[in-house]
N, C-alpha and C positions, 0 to 999 in steps of 0.2 A: 358434171362428171368428176368422180373422185380420183385423185392421183394415186399411183401405186404406193404401198407402204415402203419406207426405207428399210434396207437390210438390217439396220441396227435394231429395229423392232423385232425382227425374227430372231436375232441373237438374244434379246431379252427373254423371248419365249423359250429359247433353248436353255437359258439359265434357269428359268422356272421349272422346266422339264427335269433338270438335274436335281434341283432342290426337292421336287416331289418324288423323284426316284429314290433319293436318300431317305425321305420321310417314310415312304411305303415299303422300302426294301425289307424291313422287319416282318411285315405281314406275309411276304413270300417265303420267309425262312423260319417262321415261328416254331414249327415242330423241330427243326434242326437246331435252332438256338436253345430251345428248352432241353433237348437231349445233351447238347455239348456243354452247357453251363449248369446242368442239373437243377433247373428251375421249372416251375409249372408253366402251362400255357398262359394262364392268367398273368403271371409275372412277366412273361415275354411280351404280352400285350401292353403292359405298362410302359414299355420302351416307346410306344407310340405316344402315350400320354406325356412322358418325360420330354420328348421332342416338342410336342405341342406347348407344354408349359414354358419351356425355355424360349420358344418362338414368341409366345405371348408376353412374357415378362422381359426377356432380354432383348427382343427385337426392337421395341420402341426406344429403349435406352441406347442401344447401339446406333439406331437411326439418328438420334439427337447428337451423339458424339461425332458422327461423320457428316452432319448436315452442312457444315461450313466448308467442306472440301469440294473441289471440282468434281463433277459427276463421274468422269472416267476414273479418277483416282479413288473415289468412293467404291466403285464396283470392283476395281482391282484389289483393294484392301479386303473387301468382303470375300472375294474368291480365295485369297491367300489363307485367311482364317478358316474358311470352310474346308479347304483341302487339308490343312493341318488337323482339323477335327475328324475328318473322315479317315485320315491315315491312322489316327489314334484308335478309331473303331476297328480298322482292319487288323491292327496288332493287339487288340484286346483279347485277353483270355479269362476275364472274370466279368461278372455282371456289373460290378461297381465301375470298372473301366469303361464299359459300354455306356453306362449312365452318363459319365463325364463327356464322352465323345458325342453322344446324342444331344447333350445340353449345348455344346459348342456349335454343332451344325444347325440345331434348331434356332439358336439366337441369330445366327447369320441369315438363315432362311427368312426369318421375320423381317429383318431390315431389308433384305434383297427384294422381297415382295413389294414392300412399300415404296422403295426407290424405283423399282421397275415400272410399277403401275403409273406413278406420277410422271416418270420420265417418258413413257410411251405417249402420254398426252401432249408432252412438249415437243415431241419429234414430228408431229403432224399438224395439219390445219384443223380448225374446229369441226369441219364436216366429217373428218376421218377419225375423230377421237374414240368413239365407241368401237369402231372397227379395229383400231390399234390396240385398245384395251382387251378386246375379246381375242385378238391374235396372241397377245402376251399370255393371257389366261389359258389359251389352248395348250400351253406347256403343261398345265395341270393334267389335261386329258392324255397328252402324249406320255407323261410320266406314268400314268396308270396303264395305258395301252402297252408300253414297252418296258418301263422301269420295273413295275411290280412283277409281271410274268417272268421277265429276265432274271430278276433276283431269285425267283423260285426255281427256275431251270438251273441257274448257276450253282445254287446251294445244293441241288440234288445231284448234279454231275461233277461238281468239284467240292467246294466247301463254302460255308457261309461268309468267311473272310474275303473270298475272291470278289464278291459283289461290291464290297467297300472299295477295293483297289480299282475296280472297273469304274466306279463313280469318280474316283480321284482322277483317272485318266480323262474322262469326259469333261470334268470341271477344268482341267488344265487346258484342254483344247478350246473350250468355250471362253475361258479368260483371254486366251491369245486372240481369238477371232473378234471378241468384243472390243478389245483394245485397238484392233486394226480398223474396225468398221464404225465405232461410235464417234460422233463428232465431239470436239472439245466444247463442252457446255459449262457455263458458270453454275455455281450452286443456286438454289432458290434464294430470293431476296431474304436476307437474315431477319429474324424477328427476335425480340427479347424472349428469353426462356419463359418468363412469366406469361407473356402473350401466347406463346406456343402451347404451353400447358393449359392456359385458360380456355382454349378452344374446347377442351373436353367437358366443360360445364354446359355446353349447348345441348339441351335435352333432345333435339332432333337427331343428333349423332347417335344417341343411345337407342332410339327406336330402330335405327338402321342396324346398329351393332348387334342388338339383341335378336333381331330377325335372322341375321346371318349366322349368329351363334347357334340358334336352334336348328336351322337348316342343315348345317354341317354336322352338328352333334347327332341329329337324327340319322344321318347317313353312316357315320362312323361307329355308332353303337353296334350295329350288326356287321358292318364291313370290316371292323378290326378282327373279327372272328370268322370271316367269310369262308376261308379255306377249311377249317374244321367243321363249320356248319354244313357245307356242301359235301364234305367227305364222310363225316360221322353221322349226321342226321339225315341227309338226303341220299347217301349211299353212292355218290358220284366218284369215279376214280380220279386219282391225282393227275393223270395225263389229260383227262377231260376238263378238270378244273383249270389247268393252264390255258387251254383253248378258250374256256369261258371267260377268263380274266382278260385275254386278248380282245375278245369280242366286246366285253364290258367297256374297255377303254375306247374301242372304236365307236360305240354308241354314245359314250360321253362326248367325243369329238363332234359327232352329229348334233347332239343336244346343245353343246356350246354355241355352235353356229345358229341353230334354230332359236335359242334363247336370246342371242344378241339381236337378231332381226325382230323378234317380238318385243324386246325391251326398248327398241328404238321407237316403237309406237306407244307403248304404255308399260312402264316399269312395274308399277304395283300390281296391275292385272296379271302380268306375266308371272310374278312371284306367287300370287294367290292360286293361279292354275297349277303351277309347279308343285307347291307344297301340298295342295289337295290331292294331286296325283300321287305324290310320295306317300301320303298317309294310307291311301287305298291300297297301293302296291305293297307296303310293308305289312298291312293287316292280312292280305291274301297270302303273302310269303310265310307269315307266322302260322297261319291256319293250315296251309297245305304244302309245307316244305318237304313232306315225305313223298310227294309225287315228283319224280325226277324232272320231267319237262316243265312243270309249273315252277319248281324251284329255280331252274335255269332261266326261265322267262322273267321271273321276278327279279333275279339278280341282274339281268341285262337291263330291265326297265329302271332299276335303281340308278343306272348310269345316265338315263335320259332325264331324270327328274331330281337328281341330287346335286353333286358337285358342279354339274353343268349349268346350274342356276347362277354361278359366279358372275357372269357378265351383267345380269340384272341386279345382283347385290351391289356390285361396284358402280354401276350406272346410277343407282339410287343414291349412293354416297356422293358421287361426283356432281349431283344436282345441288348439293349444299355448297355454300360459299367457300368453306374451308376444305372441301372434299378433294382438291387437287394436290394438297401439300403432302410431302413424303411422310411426315410424322403422323398425319391423320390416316393415310393409307396403311401405314405400318400398324397403327392401333387397330384398324379394321381387320388387317391380317391377323393381328393378335387375338381379336375376338373370335375370328373364324377358327384359329388353332386352339383357343380355349374350348370352343365347341367340340373340336376333335378330341381334346383331352377329356372333356366332360362326358361325351358319348362313350368313348372307349373305357374310361374309368368306371362310369356308372354300370356299364354292361359287365365289366370285370367284377364289380362288387356283387352284382346280382348272381353271377356264376359262383362266386365264393360262398354264397348261401346254399349252394347245392341244386340250384335250378338247372334245367337242361339248356343247351345252347340256344334254343328257340326264344328264351327270355330276352336275349340281346335284340331280337327283332321287335319285340313288343316295347322294349325300352325306346328304341328308335321311333316307333309310331307315336308314343306318348310325347316325346320331345318335339316331333314335327307338329303335333296338334297344338302344343303350347305356342310354337312359333307362328302358326296360322292365326291364333288369337291375337298375338302381339301385332302382327301385320294388319289384321282387320281393323283394330282400334287405333292404329297409328294415325296421328294428325297430319302427317306430311302429305302435301299435294305434290304428286310426281309429274314431271315433264320429261322430255327427251333431251339428250346432250346436244342434239343438233338444232334445237329450237332456241 
């Protein structure tokens, strides 16, 4: 019988929820941002790529810099930097200022992901590791269920800056509660920088990293533009889109739990099924997005077979000897966010050549197919965390 998870694991999930809310808030206010800053929709979409690039590059660097600090002190420092960056975003009135703000918060988010995933495994016994990791990763789903639609509603009824200040308030509350509930843990056993960095030359890591890169890239190619796709291409009203985004997040939460249970039995098979389903869903979405109900269904199913595959991706990494270290988990988060950047950026490039919004869905399907090929030919033999 598994023991209940400690409250500190749920606080880590709350922190991930805040980071994801910050990352996705731009998607909910893209049209308002474009109008306020006199930029194109494609340029507004690049703010997602900027966040992801900073998360991918700055996250591992920041993780190494704070790796020798006590865990609680590390998290408090990350929260402080994050809050300052989000405040800068709220007070921004130019695109350049927003770029700087997104770079700061993206860097912190990358380090926070790596520290939180590794820490969640330390807070529980071996039988509960996958459950703890999937609980922390559920913050991603909650960020989509609540954070993204909330940013859209706030930007429509107030202004886009208000959502930044709302995230600041949530981060302040989360920092306080985390400080109160997290036990005092020592940092991971220190390793020489050369050995820490040398782990990246293990080719098994890169099979895992590349698969995760493609899964998330495939999702974010169309999802970065999901609001204009549903509104302009599928003819769905803004109010209905808000409800769809709420439902999308709810289905992601269901998918997260389902994937965690499937991954406990066979990680690789779970990923093969998930990516295959993703490819089929994106192709149907691209071909029939002008049918309202089919467009809605495909959007919702995207939540079931996209980001919700995270527990399986992390489980696959944790099966490797170095998979539990914060630096490696941060690198994995970096590859995932590079996937976000690649998907969003590639879709934006396609749009800049004059293609219709539907092209972003086809871009996603192509990236997912490539990810399936990588996974299929991967030499890694997978097991479960509990074995």
